[in-house]
All heavy atoms as an XYZ file, in Angstrom:
653
protein
N      44.798     41.046     70.902
C      44.110     40.050     71.712
C      43.137     39.333     70.789
O      42.389     39.949     70.066
C      43.352     40.708     72.833
C      42.696     39.848     73.801
S      43.707     38.901     74.928
C      44.793     40.094     75.640
N      43.151     38.040     70.825
C      42.332     37.253     69.923
C      41.305     36.414     70.759
O      41.519     36.165     71.943
C      43.142     36.325     69.090
C      44.024     37.077     68.153
C      44.820     36.151     67.258
N      45.605     36.950     66.368
C      46.341     36.444     65.406
N      46.363     35.200     65.222
N      47.033     37.249     64.632
N      40.246     35.984     70.070
C      39.250     35.139     70.759
C      39.883     33.830     71.207
O      39.414     33.232     72.190
C      38.033     34.885     69.820
O      38.520     34.265     68.612
C      37.322     36.168     69.531
N      40.900     33.329     70.536
C      41.582     32.154     70.979
C      42.137     32.227     72.325
O      42.309     31.269     73.080
N      42.613     33.418     72.690
C      43.187     33.672     74.069
C      42.135     33.421     75.121
O      42.436     32.868     76.161
C      43.698     35.049     74.142
N      40.924     33.901     74.884
C      39.837     33.667     75.846
C      39.567     32.203     76.048
O      39.500     31.707     77.145
C      38.551     34.412     75.365
C      37.395     34.117     76.315
C      38.784     35.905     75.296
N      39.505     31.472     74.969
C      39.300     30.020     75.010
C      40.449     29.308     75.678
O      40.218     28.433     76.506
C      39.099     29.454     73.630
N      41.695     29.746     75.441
C      42.824     29.088     76.011
C      42.843     29.307     77.521
O      43.168     28.348     78.309
C      44.094     29.644     75.405
N      42.620     30.579     77.964
C      42.528     30.783     79.433
C      41.389     30.074     80.056
O      41.512     29.628     81.220
C      42.388     32.304     79.692
C      43.729     33.008     79.516
C      43.810     34.074     78.607
C      44.915     32.652     80.139
C      45.038     34.787     78.383
C      46.074     33.342     79.974
C      46.113     34.410     79.075
O      47.300     35.103     78.895
N      40.271     29.960     79.366
C      39.168     29.156     79.899
C      39.493     27.716     80.073
O      39.161     27.139     81.140
N      40.129     27.149     79.109
C      40.575     25.720     79.254
C      41.575     25.550     80.385
O      41.501     24.585     81.169
C      41.159     25.259     77.912
C      40.042     25.150     76.869
C      41.849     23.876     78.081
C      40.575     24.993     75.433
N      42.463     26.503     80.491
C      43.532     26.442     81.521
C      42.829     26.539     82.936
O      43.140     25.815     83.832
C      44.521     27.574     81.364
C      45.619     27.536     82.352
C      46.673     28.617     82.066
C      47.782     28.514     83.059
N      48.742     29.687     82.894
N      41.844     27.423     83.061
C      41.165     27.603     84.277
C      40.412     26.309     84.700
O      40.415     25.900     85.846
C      40.142     28.761     84.179
O      39.385     28.888     85.402
N      39.752     25.671     83.732
C      39.068     24.441     84.035
C      40.027     23.349     84.451
O      39.791     22.626     85.405
C      38.291     23.992     82.800
C      37.580     22.644     82.915
C      36.767     22.321     81.703
N      36.318     20.980     81.739
C      35.241     20.501     82.407
N      34.515     21.391     83.086
N      34.884     19.256     82.397
N      41.160     23.213     83.767
C      42.116     22.214     84.072
C      42.722     22.414     85.486
O      42.849     21.468     86.299
C      43.310     22.267     83.091
C      44.256     21.105     83.180
C      45.340     21.129     82.101
N      44.958     21.888     80.895
C      45.646     22.893     80.336
N      46.777     23.290     80.949
N      45.255     23.516     79.255
N      42.989     23.668     85.850
C      43.433     23.984     87.172
C      42.398     23.728     88.248
O      42.649     23.287     89.358
C      43.930     25.450     87.241
C      45.242     25.572     86.427
C      45.559     26.994     86.109
O      44.700     27.873     86.238
O      46.730     27.298     85.759
N      41.135     24.011     87.893
C      40.026     23.662     88.810
C      39.877     22.210     89.061
O      39.675     21.750     90.205
N      40.045     21.380     88.010
C      39.983     19.930     88.139
C      41.136     19.476     89.029
O      40.960     18.550     89.850
C      40.010     19.234     86.815
C      38.724     19.446     86.029
O      37.678     19.799     86.585
N      38.738     19.238     84.727
N      42.339     20.025     88.851
C      43.491     19.637     89.632
C      43.299     20.037     91.133
O      43.688     19.275     92.054
C      44.788     20.320     89.086
N      42.643     21.159     91.325
C      42.316     21.542     92.718
C      41.453     20.558     93.430
O      41.719     20.102     94.533
C      41.574     22.951     92.681
O      42.448     23.911     92.087
C      41.221     23.410     94.068
N      40.366     20.104     92.732
C      39.443     19.186     93.291
C      40.160     17.873     93.552
O      39.947     17.239     94.614
C      38.209     18.900     92.344
C      37.393     17.731     92.797
C      37.406     20.166     92.240
N      41.027     17.451     92.631
C      41.785     16.189     92.850
C      42.682     16.259     94.106
O      42.720     15.335     94.889
C      42.634     16.007     91.581
C      43.209     14.571     91.503
C      43.917     14.370     90.193
O      44.548     15.323     89.650
N      43.861     13.173     89.664
N      43.319     17.413     94.310
C      44.138     17.585     95.520
C      43.290     17.549     96.788
O      43.673     16.876     97.799
C      44.923     18.862     95.449
O      45.847     18.864     94.461
N      42.170     18.193     96.777
C      41.258     18.197     97.942
C      40.801     16.752     98.263
O      40.719     16.395     99.395
C      40.058     19.120     97.734
C      40.415     20.559     97.728
C      39.604     21.503     97.066
C      41.529     21.095     98.422
C      39.856     22.817     97.057
C      41.791     22.428     98.432
C      40.951     23.310     97.750
O      41.290     24.656     97.716
N      40.483     16.022     97.191
C      40.007     14.624     97.402
C      41.106     13.771     97.959
O      40.887     12.846     98.768
C      39.458     14.113     96.122
C      38.088     14.737     95.795
C      37.357     13.948     94.740
N      36.051     14.587     94.580
C      35.414     14.750     93.439
N      35.989     14.372     92.298
N      34.240     15.318     93.358
N      42.365     13.990     97.476
C      43.465     13.189     98.085
C      43.645     13.502     99.574
O      43.915     12.604    100.323
C      44.769     13.575     97.363
C      44.966     12.892     96.035
C      46.372     13.119     95.522
N      46.400     12.990     94.078
C      46.837     13.946     93.273
N      47.354     15.045     93.746
N      46.768     13.807     91.981
N      43.441     14.757     99.913
C      43.445     15.111    101.342
C      42.371     14.387    102.123
O      42.611     13.901    103.244
N      41.166     14.353    101.598
C      40.075     13.630    102.237
C      40.394     12.141    102.365
O      40.175     11.568    103.463
C      38.796     13.739    101.454
C      38.112     15.116    101.525
C      36.882     15.211    100.743
O      36.805     14.624     99.593
N      35.861     15.906    101.194
N      40.965     11.559    101.330
C      41.350     10.172    101.361
C      42.412      9.911    102.524
O      42.314      8.873    103.160
C      41.754      9.669    100.016
C      40.686      9.559     99.021
C      41.229      9.267     97.593
O      42.425      9.260     97.390
N      40.325      9.027     96.663
N      43.361     10.780    102.575
C      44.424     10.624    103.604
C      43.830     10.605    104.997
O      44.267      9.837    105.828
C      45.445     11.725    103.466
N      42.848     11.473    105.182
C      42.220     11.495    106.576
C      41.359     10.285    106.818
O      41.192      9.846    107.963
C      41.370     12.747    106.696
C      42.070     14.078    106.802
C      41.127     15.244    106.857
C      42.936     14.091    108.097
N      40.785      9.688    105.777
C      39.849      8.600    105.972
C      40.568      7.204    106.098
O      39.980      6.256    106.499
C      38.889      8.505    104.797
C      37.925      9.631    104.822
C      36.965      9.567    103.637
N      36.072     10.696    103.676
C      35.518     11.227    102.595
N      35.717     10.684    101.392
N      34.736     12.236    102.685
N      41.907      7.230    105.748
C      42.654      5.940    105.842
C      42.705      5.531    107.292
O      42.838      6.341    108.171
C      44.050      6.100    105.312
C      44.163      6.183    103.825
C      45.581      6.297    103.403
C      45.725      6.533    101.927
N      47.100      6.788    101.516
N      42.763      4.188    107.534
C      42.872      3.692    108.847
C      41.571      3.829    109.647
O      40.491      4.124    109.102
N      41.642      3.661    110.931
C      40.490      3.796    111.780
C      40.873      4.279    113.121
O      41.935      4.830    113.275
N      40.020      4.027    114.082
C      40.266      4.523    115.451
C      41.399      3.719    116.109
O      41.923      4.095    117.107
C      39.009      4.464    116.262
O      38.514      3.117    116.280
N      41.740      2.571    115.546
C      42.721      1.704    116.169
C      44.164      2.086    115.774
O      45.128      1.435    116.184
C      42.491      0.208    115.847
C      42.483     -0.025    114.357
O      42.217      0.853    113.579
O      42.748     -1.238    113.940
N      44.301      3.149    114.896
C      45.624      3.585    114.482
C      46.309      4.354    115.600
O      45.663      5.170    116.277
C      45.525      4.435    113.198
C      46.850      4.970    112.784
C      44.876      3.672    112.115
N      47.573      4.153    115.767
C      48.296      4.873    116.860
C      48.420      6.369    116.535
O      48.143      6.804    115.419
C      49.670      4.255    117.086
C      50.605      4.398    115.852
O      50.138      4.688    114.774
O      51.823      4.285    116.025
N      48.781      7.121    117.527
C      48.794      8.579    117.408
C      49.794      9.048    116.328
O      49.511     10.038    115.629
C      49.087      9.261    118.794
C      48.922     10.739    118.709
C      50.586      8.982    119.193
C      47.458     11.146    118.699
N      50.894      8.372    116.183
C      51.887      8.757    115.136
C      51.312      8.560    113.722
O      51.586      9.349    112.858
C      53.214      8.036    115.358
C      53.967      8.500    116.605
C      55.362      7.907    116.720
O      55.893      7.455    115.656
O      55.824      7.912    117.833
N      50.532      7.456    113.570
C      49.896      7.206    112.310
C      48.895      8.284    112.001
O      48.763      8.727    110.831
N      48.153      8.699    112.994
C      47.133      9.745    112.800
C      47.815     11.064    112.414
O      47.362     11.819    111.511
C      46.367      9.948    114.092
C      45.338      8.836    114.303
C      44.543      9.114    115.553
N      43.635      7.999    115.758
C      42.681      8.046    116.724
N      42.514      9.154    117.443
N      41.851      7.076    116.865
N      48.919     11.386    113.080
C      49.627     12.643    112.859
C      50.116     12.616    111.334
O      50.047     13.606    110.646
C      50.717     12.866    113.825
C      50.130     13.197    115.171
C      51.664     13.988    113.347
C      51.118     13.256    116.304
N      50.683     11.467    110.984
C      51.152     11.404    109.639
C      50.042     11.643    108.570
O      50.220     12.295    107.548
C      51.804     10.027    109.385
C      52.406      9.839    108.017
C      53.135      8.511    107.885
C      53.737      8.364    106.504
N      54.423      7.115    106.320
N      48.884     11.006    108.830
C      47.709     11.206    107.962
C      47.314     12.665    107.948
O      46.994     13.204    106.882
C      46.505     10.340    108.406
C      46.669      8.904    108.102
C      45.389      8.126    108.200
N      44.351      8.711    108.978
C      43.830      8.212    110.096
N      44.271      7.100    110.622
N      42.811      8.797    110.680
N      47.304     13.315    109.045
C      46.925     14.769    109.080
C      47.977     15.566    108.325
O      47.599     16.477    107.591
C      46.818     15.219    110.578
C      45.610     14.541    111.246
C      46.693     16.729    110.626
C      45.531     14.762    112.755
N      49.225     15.255    108.467
C      50.247     15.966    107.701
C      50.072     15.803    106.202
O      50.147     16.787    105.395
C      51.662     15.483    108.078
C      52.102     15.940    109.414
C      53.432     15.292    109.852
O      53.895     14.338    109.209
O      54.052     15.819    110.847
N      49.735     14.551    105.777
C      49.546     14.287    104.340
C      48.308     15.071    103.855
O      48.280     15.657    102.771
C      49.303     12.819    104.115
C      50.545     12.014    104.260
C      50.234     10.505    104.182
O      49.121     10.093    104.282
N      51.242      9.700    103.969
N      47.216     15.100    104.685
C      46.044     15.779    104.299
C      46.272     17.296    104.163
O      45.796     17.971    103.234
C      44.927     15.557    105.341
N      47.034     17.895    105.122
C      47.384     19.320    105.026
C      48.212     19.600    103.837
O      48.041     20.653    103.169
C      48.074     19.735    106.300
C      47.208     19.934    107.543
C      48.047     20.175    108.763
C      46.207     21.061    107.322
N      49.119     18.709    103.488
C      49.939     18.871    102.291
C      49.092     18.948    101.023
O      49.236     19.836    100.199
C      50.985     17.772    102.227
C      51.983     17.956    101.048
O      52.440     19.175    100.907
O      52.202     17.083    100.331
N      48.117     18.064    100.960
C      47.209     18.055     99.761
C      46.335     19.279     99.725
O      46.021     19.857     98.734
C      46.391     16.783     99.767
C      47.136     15.557     99.491
N      47.811     15.353     98.323
C      47.241     14.417    100.251
C      48.443     14.147     98.370
N      48.074     13.576     99.496
N      45.882     19.738    100.984
C      45.047     20.912    101.093
C      45.776     22.142    100.578
O      45.235     22.879     99.804
C      44.580     21.113    102.481
C      43.853     22.392    102.809
C      42.501     22.456    102.116
C      43.684     22.604    104.286
N      47.012     22.306    101.032
C      47.796     23.475    100.573
C      48.073     23.450     99.114
O      48.071     24.470     98.433
C      49.058     23.650    101.440
C      48.771     23.992    102.832
C      49.442     23.399    103.886
C      47.859     24.976    103.205
C      49.200     23.723    105.190
C      47.608     25.376    104.516
C      48.280     24.778    105.528
N      48.344     22.233     98.622
C      48.556     22.080     97.187
C      47.318     22.487     96.402
O      47.344     23.191     95.401
C      48.963     20.612     96.852
C      49.243     20.360     95.416
O      50.065     21.224     94.839
O      48.826     19.401     94.865
N      46.161     22.056     96.945
C      44.917     22.461     96.292
C      44.664     23.994     96.332
O      44.125     24.591     95.377
N      45.033     24.591     97.439
C      44.911     26.033     97.493
C      45.721     26.787     96.518
O      45.304     27.830     95.970
C      45.190     26.482     98.980
C      44.135     26.162    100.017
C      44.641     26.486    101.386
C      42.809     26.795     99.772
N      46.964     26.311     96.350
C      47.843     26.898     95.332
C      47.242     26.765     93.972
O      47.224     27.729     93.121
C      49.269     26.319     95.422
C      50.107     26.739     94.190
C      49.922     26.681     96.680
N      46.712     25.560     93.615
C      46.101     25.368     92.329
C      44.822     26.190     92.190
O      44.527     26.646     91.049
C      45.750     23.869     92.165
C      47.019     23.014     92.036
C      46.710     21.553     91.976
C      48.037     20.724     91.846
N      47.757     19.311     91.963
N      44.089     26.402     93.241
C      42.899     27.209     93.200
C      43.266     28.688     92.895
O      42.571     29.327     92.149
C      42.105     27.166     94.510
C      40.803     27.844     94.503
C      39.997     27.657     95.755
O      40.625     27.621     96.868
N      38.768     27.542     95.679
N      44.387     29.126     93.437
C      44.892     30.497     93.145
C      45.191     30.635     91.661
O      44.859     31.629     91.042
C      46.032     30.772     93.997
C      46.752     32.119     93.715
C      45.800     33.312     93.928
N      46.414     34.526     93.554
C      46.339     35.090     92.319
N      45.650     34.494     91.396
N      46.893     36.239     92.060
N      45.776     29.584     91.117
C      46.115     29.622     89.669
C      44.864     29.652     88.805
O      44.710     30.349     87.800
C      46.974     28.455     89.280
N      43.795     28.882     89.284
C      42.531     28.864     88.596
C      41.889     30.260     88.633
O      41.358     30.714     87.626
C      41.596     27.911     89.220
C      40.231     27.812     88.577
C      39.209     27.025     89.304
O      39.389     26.761     90.517
N      38.155     26.677     88.662
N      41.983     30.904     89.735
C      41.385     32.307     89.828
C      42.089     33.249     88.899
O      41.451     34.036     88.207
C      41.492     32.799     91.307
C      40.502     31.968     92.199
C      41.171     34.290     91.438
C      40.732     32.219     93.647
N      43.456     33.115     88.840
C      44.182     33.960     87.900
C      43.802     33.736     86.441
O      43.665     34.742     85.696
N      43.571     32.526     86.095
C      43.193     32.213     84.735
C      41.757     32.713     84.444
O      41.462     33.209     83.312
C      43.235     30.707     84.473
O      44.537     30.260     84.467
N      40.947     32.667     85.462
C      39.555     33.186     85.321
C      39.576     34.683     85.093
O      38.823     35.251     84.320
N      40.429     35.406     85.822
C      40.604     36.788     85.680
C      41.119     37.133     84.279
O      40.685     38.097     83.612
C      41.518     37.429     86.772
C      41.847     38.851     86.427
C      40.838     37.293     88.114
N      42.045     36.310     83.771
C      42.604     36.481     82.437
C      41.538     36.379     81.393
O      41.508     37.090     80.372
C      43.707     35.540     82.144
N      40.599     35.447     81.560
C      39.442     35.296     80.663
C      38.656     36.575     80.650
O      38.234     37.063     79.590
C      38.547     34.085     81.079
C      37.235     34.088     80.343
C      39.254     32.787     80.844
N      38.349     37.156     81.810
C      37.547     38.341     81.909
C      38.239     39.478     81.161
O      37.675     40.261     80.413
C      37.238     38.713     83.388
C      36.281     37.769     84.021
O      35.533     37.052     83.262
O      36.196     37.768     85.243
N      39.542     39.679     81.504
C      40.318     40.764     80.908
C      40.356     40.612     79.371
O      40.157     41.573     78.664
C      41.736     40.819     81.507
C      42.588     41.797     80.765
C      41.646     41.234     83.009
N      40.651     39.446     78.946
C      40.723     39.210     77.505
C      39.354     39.488     76.812
O      39.315     40.122     75.749
C      41.209     37.776     77.175
N      38.301     39.030     77.447
C      36.989     39.249     76.899
C      36.646     40.724     76.809
O      36.103     41.239     75.847
N      36.916     41.416     77.928
C      36.635     42.893     77.904
C      37.497     43.684     76.872
O      37.088     44.587     76.289
C      36.828     43.474     79.297
C      35.798     43.116     80.269
N      34.450     43.435     80.128
C      35.836     42.303     81.401
C      33.731     42.911     81.110
N      34.559     42.201     81.892
N      38.772     43.188     76.769
C      39.653     43.841     75.802
C      39.136     43.644     74.400
O      39.114     44.551     73.569
C      41.054     43.256     75.931
O      41.517     43.465     77.215
C      42.009     43.916     74.947
N      38.678     42.397     74.064
C      38.121     42.171     72.754
C      36.876     43.007     72.490
O      36.667     43.499     71.362
C      37.763     40.658     72.582
C      38.980     39.743     72.409
C      38.526     38.317     72.508
C      39.647     39.978     71.043
N      36.050     43.109     73.485
C      34.775     43.869     73.358
C      35.133     45.364     73.143
O      34.546     46.023     72.256
C      33.920     43.742     74.626
O      33.585     42.381     74.806
C      32.639     44.537     74.495
N      36.095     45.841     73.833
C      36.474     47.254     73.687
C      37.059     47.524     72.302
O      36.772     48.562     71.693
C      37.516     47.680     74.763
N      37.861     46.613     71.797
C      38.425     46.738     70.452
C      37.342     46.692     69.393
O      37.311     47.442     68.448
C      39.404     45.604     70.154
C      40.797     45.822     70.810
C      41.758     44.821     70.420
C      43.095     45.007     71.050
N      44.040     43.943     70.615
N      36.314     45.806     69.627
C      35.224     45.734     68.642
C      34.382     46.962     68.638
O      33.977     47.437     67.581
C      34.365     44.477     69.003
N      34.211     47.540     69.772
C      33.418     48.808     69.841
C      34.207     49.967     69.223
O      33.620     50.851     68.638
C      33.096     49.127     71.317
C      31.964     48.281     71.859
C      31.634     48.761     73.226
N      30.595     47.880     73.828
C      30.293     47.864     75.038
N      30.886     48.598     75.949
N      29.331     47.054     75.457
N      35.508     49.919     69.350
C      36.331     51.007     68.747
C      36.320     50.964     67.279
O      36.601     51.981     66.586
N      36.044     49.829     66.676
C      36.110     49.699     65.207
C      34.766     50.129     64.569
O      34.698     50.288     63.361
C      36.329     48.194     64.837
C      37.678     47.732     65.171
C      37.871     46.275     64.841
N      39.102     45.794     65.357
C      39.402     44.536     65.484
N      38.526     43.584     65.157
N      40.557     44.130     65.975
N      33.727     50.284     65.370
C      32.470     50.753     64.829
C      32.456     52.154     64.329
O      33.015     53.020     64.580
C      31.370     50.576     65.871
C      31.081     49.120     66.126
C      29.996     49.019     67.130
N      29.823     47.600     67.541
C      28.946     47.243     68.424
N      28.211     48.067     69.044
N      28.826     45.910     68.689
């Protein structure tokens, strides 16, 4: 395990976090489109789009959590190896 692995997982976690936020914002935008004068079918379509973006964001958030855990595991592994060399 190398220190580069910790940095790589950290970068991946940040990228996935940014993608999560982007998906959530798309969902918000889908809900904000139109106004009260939109027919019921238009509203349902917007809600479906918003839910699709929300679920996409949740999947990306799960990937971000996995990368964060990988950072922790890699860091602890490096620390344990360094202590063993003393």
